[in-house]
C-alpha positions, 0 to 999 in steps of 0.5 A: 734770346726769346722770339717775339712775333710781329703783331702788326703783320698778323693783324694785317693778314687777318684783315685781308682774309676777312675782306676776301671772304666778305667779297665772296659772300657779296658775290654769291648773294648777288648771283642768287638775287639775279637767278631768283629774279630771272626765275620769278620773271619766267614763272610770271610769264608762264602764268600769264600764258596759262591765264590767257589760254583759260581766258580764251576758252569758252566758258562751260556754261555758255552755249556753243554756236553751231549750225544744224540740218535735218536728215532728208528722205530721198532716192540715192543713186549708187555709183562705181568710180573708175578711170578709163581711156577714150577710144574711137569706135572705128578706126581705119587706115585708108589704103590704095587697092591698086598701085599707081600715081596719086594725081589728086588729094580731095580732103583737108587734114582734120576734115569731117568726111562722109562715107563714100567721099573720094579722098584721092584719085590714082591715074586710071589710064592703065586700068581704063585700057585694060577695061576696054580690052576686056569689053573688046574681047567679049564683043569678038567672042559674042560675034563668033557665038552668034555665027556658031548658033547659026551653024547649029541651026543649019546642022539641026535642019539637015539632021532632021531631014536626014540630009546631014549627020546628027553627030555633026549637029550635036558637036556644033551644039557643044561648040556653041555651049563652049562659046557661051561659056567664053562670053561669060568669062569675058563678062567676068573679066570686064567686071574685074577690070571695072572694079580695078578701074573703080579702085583708082578712086580712093573712097572713105569707108566710113564717116569720121574725121580724117587725120594727117595726110600720109602720101602727097600728090604726085607720089606712087602709092601702092596697095602694100603701103603700111601707112596708106593715104590717111586714117579716118576715125569715127568720133560720133559715137565714141567709146570709153574703155575703163576698169573696175576691181574684180570685187565688183564683178557680181554687183555689175553683172547683177545690175546689167542683168536688170537693164542697160546701165548708165555711165557718166564721164567727167571733165578735166575738173573731175566734177562736171559731167560732160557726157552720159552714155550706156554700158555696151560690154563687159570683158569675159576675163579678169586681168591677172596682173592688175586684178581688174575687169575691163568694161566698155561704154558708148557715148554720143559725143555730140560736142566732141568733148571726148577725144581718142587717147584721152584719159577720163574719170567715169562713174557707173550707176549700178542701183538706186537706193529707194527712200534713203536717209541722207544727211550732209557729209559734214554731220558725220564725224569719226572717232576711236569707236567709229562714225558718229553724229551730234544729235540736238535733243531737248533744251538744245543739248547735243548728244553723240550717237553712233551711226552706220554710213552706207555710202558718202561723197563730198556732199551727202552721206547715206545713214543706214542706222542711228538717225531718224528723219526728225532728228537735228544733227550738227553740221558746223561748229565742232571745235568747242563741242562735246557730248552733253554740251548746250548749243546755240543754233544759228542760221544758214546765212550766219556761216563764218566766212574765211578771211583773206588776211588777219584783221587789225585789232582795235581797243575801245576806250573802256577797255584801257581803264580796266585791268590791263593785263587781264583785258589784253590776255583776253584780246590775245586769246580771242585774236588767236581763235580768229587767226589774228596772229602777227607782230601786234599780238607779240608786242601785246604779250611782251608789254604784259610781261614787262609791266607785271608788278614784281 
């Protein structure tokens, strides 16, 4: 019996395979279309950003707005900066010179005292008695001396008339001399007792400001006490001890040989000069641990703005540059090859010229070479400036001010009728240059991408 295939089953299977292959092709085609669409959207957004960036840049043919200044010829002082500490010119621990009970304290803590003021008193009873005893002893010895001198006169008369012994007269003369020496010793004892009695009053040895009291009234105070009664500090004048690098030794010595050097001390802001003084001393050796040299300057401190123990910034004037060429510090730029400045020449063309700077601070720079007094240098507007660019010189009152917060952007009705994407890209670039960033800029960018034609 011959085999006869089922033709219906074969046809059904063939149609199933064809339908499966068709669905697979449709899926692949849809996937490719989705990927192509996403790629096109991304490419379009990238092109819009690049176009916006090119649109925000300043055209090359337009002049760059800048501010300019002309170099000045003036005398410029040269300073050496350092850090130092304030110290009292004199600092004295006022101690008692005798032991005893402190019966009075005659000053207030923090009071300004003068030399010779009585700061405290010790009970003088014992020392007054010792003084009286020395005075009485001298009176007794003086009375004996007077009697011995009378005897000497008698013996001398008897010896002259040969009625008495000459030896007796000489012996009496020696006794009188001995008694005179004893009287002098009594006087020395009186002076010592008077000085000791005077030490019961504790005297200020110098003018200054009294510190905190170390002993209260009624306590026994001794000459051996290490703290004493009070510490008196001289605040006017006052000194500042500061350090400079050892590389400046020769420069400072040469400057001090020409005359006294001025020293300024700054306040807490580091800018305001609160007092000016004179350099008084230079140490005779370099500190090997720090490689610095110690110097000391004296200040009048008229307003008590300097206080012992305070750390301050100082500057030492070592010389003055005569007729130096000075430009604003902002005019000096730094590049890979060194310092340079943009000089505005004919037809307002800016040219970069190398300069050599002698010294500079926050406001001014001294130029050794590269510029002349007739040049005009750019001080503001370097963002879009390049060598050979044409510039537009503004006035000093046109300096842009810094906004505290981004300003709100507004769109004019004329701009809405133009090419929307181009105008919005221009506004976005302009807003980025002015620091106007925020949700408004982001919304405009996303709207541009959404409305771009496929």
